[in-house]
N, C-alpha and C positions, 0 to 999 in steps of 0.2 A: 474552552473549560477546560482548566487544568486540577484536578485530583491532585493533593501529597501522597506518597505512599511510602514518606519513610526512608527510602532505601536512597543509601550514597555507597559509589564504586569508585575507585581509583583509575584512572589507565592507564595500561600498561606500558610497556616498553615499546612496543609494538606500535600503539596507539589503538590499541583496543581497550572495551569494557565487555564486562560480562551482566548481560541481563538476567536476572534471578528465574530460577527456577518457579518458583511462586507466581513470578508473574509472566511469565512464557506461557505456566498454564492460563490462567486464570485471561490472557490476552488469544489464546488458540494457537500460539506461537509454535511451529515443532525445526525442528530439525531442519538445514536448509530451505527453508523457507524465503523467500526473498526479502528483503528487507528496506523499504524508503526512507530517505533521509531528507527532511524539510530543515529552511534556516526560516524565524520568524524575523519582519520585522522589526521587533525587540531583540533580536538575536540567539533566540530559545532558539535550541537542536531539540528536532523534534523525530523521533521513529515510528513507523506506522508498517503497520503490515502492510508489502503493497498486493493490491489490487487492481488489474491491468484496468484501464477506462478505453472506451470507445472513440477512433479516432478523428470522428464527425462529433459525437454531441457530447464527451469525456465525461458520459455516465458509468459510472463501476456496474449496473445491473444489467443481469443475463445479457456478460458479454463471452463473443467465443470469436476464436482465431481464423481468420480468413487471409488464405494468399499471407504470412506474414504478418496480417494485419487485426486490430483488434478492432471489433465492430457487433454495439448490441440488435440484441432484434426489432427494438423500433426502427431503428436506423437501415436494418435492412429491408424490414416491410416499406418502407419508404421506397428503397432504391429499386424494389420489385415493381410500385407502383409506375415510377417513374419512367421505367423500362418498357412497362407494358403500353 
């Protein structure tokens, strides 16, 4: 689902665009937050605030970092069950 903002920005000579403060505030994006860049099948560029996902199930809920890997609590529970 797309929602028009009415905001238009030009790319500068270094290839950068500025995301307006109002939009960053609304989307809870702070300075130095990582942003993921996607390209849709239709050729649209999509910017999204980065949220780590589980290396096993790709869930973005309750993810923690363990030995440089992102793992969700559900998969940790399943791994514990396998171990026992």
